[in-house]
C-alpha positions as CSV (number, residue, x, y, z in Angstrom):
1,X,118.0,9.3,199.5
2,X,120.3,7.9,202.2
3,X,123.2,9.8,203.9
4,X,125.5,7.6,202.2
5,X,124.0,7.8,198.8
6,X,124.1,12.1,199.2
7,X,127.9,11.6,200.2
8,X,128.5,9.5,197.1
9,X,126.9,12.3,195.1
10,X,128.9,15.0,196.7
11,X,132.2,12.9,196.1
12,X,131.2,12.6,192.5
13,X,130.6,16.0,192.1
14,X,133.9,16.9,193.7
15,X,135.8,14.4,191.5
16,X,134.1,15.5,188.4
17,X,134.8,19.3,189.0
18,X,138.6,18.5,189.2
19,X,138.5,18.8,193.0
20,X,138.5,16.0,195.3
21,X,137.5,14.9,199.0
22,X,140.0,15.0,202.1
23,X,140.1,13.6,205.3
24,X,142.3,15.6,207.4
25,X,144.3,14.2,210.3
26,X,142.9,14.7,213.7
27,X,145.5,17.4,214.7
28,X,143.6,20.0,216.6
29,X,142.1,18.8,220.1
30,X,141.6,22.2,221.6
31,X,138.0,22.7,221.9
32,X,135.5,20.7,224.0
33,X,133.0,20.4,220.9
34,X,134.6,17.6,218.8
35,X,132.7,19.4,215.8
36,X,134.7,22.5,216.3
37,X,137.8,20.4,216.3
38,X,136.9,18.8,213.2
39,X,136.4,22.4,211.2
40,X,139.8,23.4,213.0
41,X,141.4,20.2,211.7
42,X,140.1,21.1,208.1
43,X,141.3,24.7,208.2
44,X,144.7,23.4,209.3
45,X,144.7,21.0,206.4
46,X,143.7,23.6,204.0
47,X,146.2,26.3,205.5
48,X,148.9,23.6,205.2
49,X,148.1,22.5,201.4
50,X,147.9,25.9,200.2
51,X,151.3,27.0,201.8
52,X,152.8,24.2,200.0
53,X,151.8,25.1,196.6
54,X,152.5,29.0,196.8
55,X,155.6,30.0,194.9
56,X,157.8,32.8,196.0
57,X,157.3,36.3,193.9
């Protein structure tokens, strides 16, 4: 199985489960390691998405 095929299977699983796949904007350039920046970009996007869905109690 190629990487592209593997990614396609993961996307299909995410879609079938009611989830999805995000490509967060590149907003965190703080770390020298680009992969760390990608993780921080994702964390920032998830925090942003979840806070917009929260309702006050």
